N, C-alpha and C positions, 0 to 999 in steps of 0.2 A: 279280737274286735272284728265284727262282721261289717263289711262295707256294702251296704245295700242302699243306694240312693235313688231308687226308682221314682220316688215322689218328686225328685228334682228334674227328672228327665225332660218333662214337658217344658219346664221353665228354661232349662239350658238350651233347648232347641229354639225357644222363642227369642232368646237374646242373641242368637247367632244366625245371620250376621247383623241383626238389628238389636240395638240395646235400648231398652226403655227404662229410664232411671227416674223415679220420683213421681210426684203427683202432677207437676206441670211437665207434661211429657215432652222429651226431646228425642228425636229420631237421629241416630248415628249410624250411617251405613258404612260397612267395611269396604274401604277403597282398595284398589290394586296396590301392591307393594310400592311404596315411594310416592304414592299419590296423595291420598287423604282428602276426604270430603265430609261435609257436615251440613245437615239440614235441620233447622230448628223450628218448632211450632211456637207461636206467640205464647208468652207466659200468661197465665190466667190471673195473676195478681198485679195490682198497680204498683207494688213495691219494686224498687230497682233490684234486678237479679244479679248476684255476684257469681261469676263463673270460675270454676277450677278446671283448667285444661289438662287432660290426661291422655296419653297415647302409649302404645307399645304392645306388649305380649298378649296373645290370645289366651294363654294359660292363666296369667295373673288377672286378666280381664274379668274372669268369672268371679273371683274374690272381690275385686274392686267394684264391680257392678252391684253385687249383693250388698256390700257395705255402703256403697253410694246411695242405694235406694233407701236403706234404713236411715242414713244420715240426713237425706233430704226430708224425710218424714219429721225430723226434729228441727231442721234448719230450713224452713220453707223458702227463704230468700236466697238460697245458694243452689246453683245448678252444677252438677258433675257432668261436664262435657267429655264423654269417653269415646275415644277412637281405638280401633284395633288394626294396627298395621304391621305388627311383629316387633320383637325386641330391638332389632337393629335399626329399623326405621324410627321407632320411638326415641332412641338415643340421637338419631339425626335431628329429629324435631326439637329435642332438648338442646342440642348444640346450636341450633338456629335460634334458640330463645323463644320458641313458639308455645311451649307447654310448661306447666308447673310441676308435673309429676310424670315420670316414665315408669310404666310397668315393665318388669324384666324377669325373664326366666333363666337368666345367666348373669354373672357379674359383668360389669362394664369392662370393655377391652382397654388396654393401655392407649391405643390410638384414639379411641373415643374420649377417654379421660383427658388426653392431651389437647384435643380439639375444644373440649369444654373450657379447659384452663386458658387456652389461647383466646377464647371469646369472653373471658371474664366470668364464666359460669361456675359457681361452686356448688357441689352436690352433697346431699346427705343420703347415704345408702342405708336402707333399713331392711333387714330380713323380716318377712311377714308370714311365712308358712313353709312347709316342706312338701315335696312331691316325689312320687315314685314313677318316673317316666315308664310308661307301660307299652310293651310290644304285644300286639293283638293279631289274631287270625280269625278267619271266618268261623261262625258258630258251628258249621257243619264239618269243619276240619276234625277228623277223628284219628289222625295219625301222629299228631304232635301235641304234647302238653308242656314240654320244656325244651329249652335250647341252651347251648353254651355260648359264651361270648365269641368264641372262635367260629361257631356256626353262623352267628349273626354277621360277623365280619366277612365271612365267605359270601354271604348273600348280598351285603350292602356295600362292600368296598369298591373303589373305582376300578373299572375294568373287569368286574365280576362276570364270570361265564355261566353263572347259575341261571338257568331258564326254567327248570322244573324242580319240584321238591326232591326228586331222586338224586339230583345233582348235589344236594346237601348231605343226604343220608341214603345209602342204597336200600335201606329197608322201607323208605317212604315211597309213595306212589309216583309214577311218572306223570304228574299233574302239573300244568303250567303254574308258575308262581307270578302273582301280580302284586306290585309294591306301591304303597301310598305313604305319604308323609308331608310334613311342612316344607315350605320353601326356604331359600337361603337367608331371608330377612328374619327368620324365626330363631329365637334363643334356644328353643327345643331342638331345632336342626343343628345348631352349633354344638350344643351339649351332647347330643347323640353321636354325631360324627366323631367328635374327639374321644368320647368314652368307648365307642365300639371300634372305630377305624383308626384311632390313634392320632388323628389330625383333624382339626376343625375344617369344615367345608369339604372334606374328602368323602365322596359318595358316588355311586354309579349314576350315570346320566339318564337311564331309561326308566326311572321310577316316576310316579305321577305326583307332583307337588301341589299343595294348596295352602293358602294362608288361613283357610277355614278348616278347623279340625273336624267339624261335622261332615265335610266333604270326604275327609279321610275315612271316617266311620262308614259313610255310605259306600265308598269304594271297597273296603274290606268286606262289608256285609253283602255286597253284590257279586263277589267272586269267590267261589269255593276255595280257590288257591290264594286268596288275598292275604296280605300281611301289611301292617303299618304300625306307627308309633305316635303317641301323644301323651299329654299329662293324665294322671290316674283318674281325675274327675270325669273325663270324657268316657273312660271305660266304665266307671261305676254308673254313669247315666245311661249306658248303652249295653248292659250285660245281656239283654235279650237279643242283641244283634251280633256281638263279637265275643271272642274268648281270649282272655289274657294268658300269656305264656309265663311260666316260671323261668328265671334266668340263673344260669350257673356261671360264676366268675372263673371257674376252673374247667378243665377238660372232662371232669367227672360229672355226668348228668345228675347223679344223686345229690350233688351239692346245690341243685337249683332251688331258688327261693321265690316265692310269690310276692307281689307288691302289696303290702298291708301297712297299716299304721305302725305296728310293732316292728316289722322288719326294716322299715324306712328309718324310724327313730333310733333303732339300735345299730344302724349302719350294716345290717346283714344283707340288705338288698343292693348288692354291688353289681355293676358300677353305675346304676341308673337312679340312685337316690340323689336328690338335689334340693338346695334351698331356693326359695322364690323371694323376689325383692320388689320394693318400690324405691326409686331414686327421686328425691325431692330437691327442687332448686331452692337453695338456701335464701336467695333474695325473695322468693315467693312467701317465705315464712314470715315476712314483715306484714303480710295480710292476715287479718284475724281469721278469715274463713278457711285459709289453708292450714293455719295452726289447728283450728278446731277439727278439721277433717282428719289430719294426720293423728291427732290425739285420739279421736274416735276410732280410727283404723286400728290403733295399737291397744285399745281397751275394749269398749263394748262391741266394736266391730269384729273382734277376733272370733266370736261365736259363729260367724258366717264361714270361716275357713272350713270347718268340718261339715257344715250344713251343705256346702256346694261340692264336697267330695275330696277336699285336700286334707292335709295332715297338720295339726296344730304344732306350734313350736313348744319346746320344753319351757318350763318357767325360767330357767337360766337364759335361754336364747331370747325369750320375749323381754326379759328384764334388760338385756343388753341393748335391744332396739329402743326400748322406752328411755333408757339412760342416755343414749345417743341423741334422741329427739329432745330430751330435757336440756341437755348441754347446748344444743343448737339454738334454742329459743331464749337462753338466758341473756 
């Protein structure tokens, strides 16, 4: 399967950091991590607008925004109020009872689940798509097409002494390496650090973090020695700017695998294939608009998963999410 999503590149850039969802336009600005801000334009209808509050992952945001836009076209009296503060902050907003749905690029942590339980908040976790977290370099980088997990660890681990590409492999040029990626509130950050460095949050301190994956793309594309990581859809939308590396889970570079729908679904793309989630507050399912949106998300809305560059669930995986939702609203 060929992953060429250039026709979505313009749309993706347009929604980051501003999300425009639906016909009655609402502007959602990406706040600094932990902050959160929202500015709404007046609705153009005299009907009472019912709002569904969503926050969390920038990765899952792309799917939710596309599905939300389609949903609002069918349910004109419902607004999808979508913020992007990272998976960790999204769960904090859920714990505080301020949102209906948390977008998440990693499973909820035990401590986050405990805080929800303490506050009387029961969650419905739903797997909604698959992702192959993609490690990219500058388009002009002509010395590396594949790396091992051990090489990635050498570059990204805490206390790393890697300053040039030659520090990783003596056959590579003595060119400065510049590193970019998400910040600590990001589920992508949590997933990458655990998968590559063996411990969540373990990472060198001198890389350039950003809550906006487009900033990471810009950083990589602006430095010949640049490297960074993000969800696969950001790579597919920016193939003219960055180059994806194949990843080998072993020390043999010939075992390296590219991130594709086939390698992610078959679990060949190790260790950076992952599921994506939404976490729905069960109390919010008492509202018809929330039920309608989640049902739409798991049915008609699923066509947006591949449209924005992510990987659709298998029929078995999707059925499991639909069955969990059906059980929750009985």
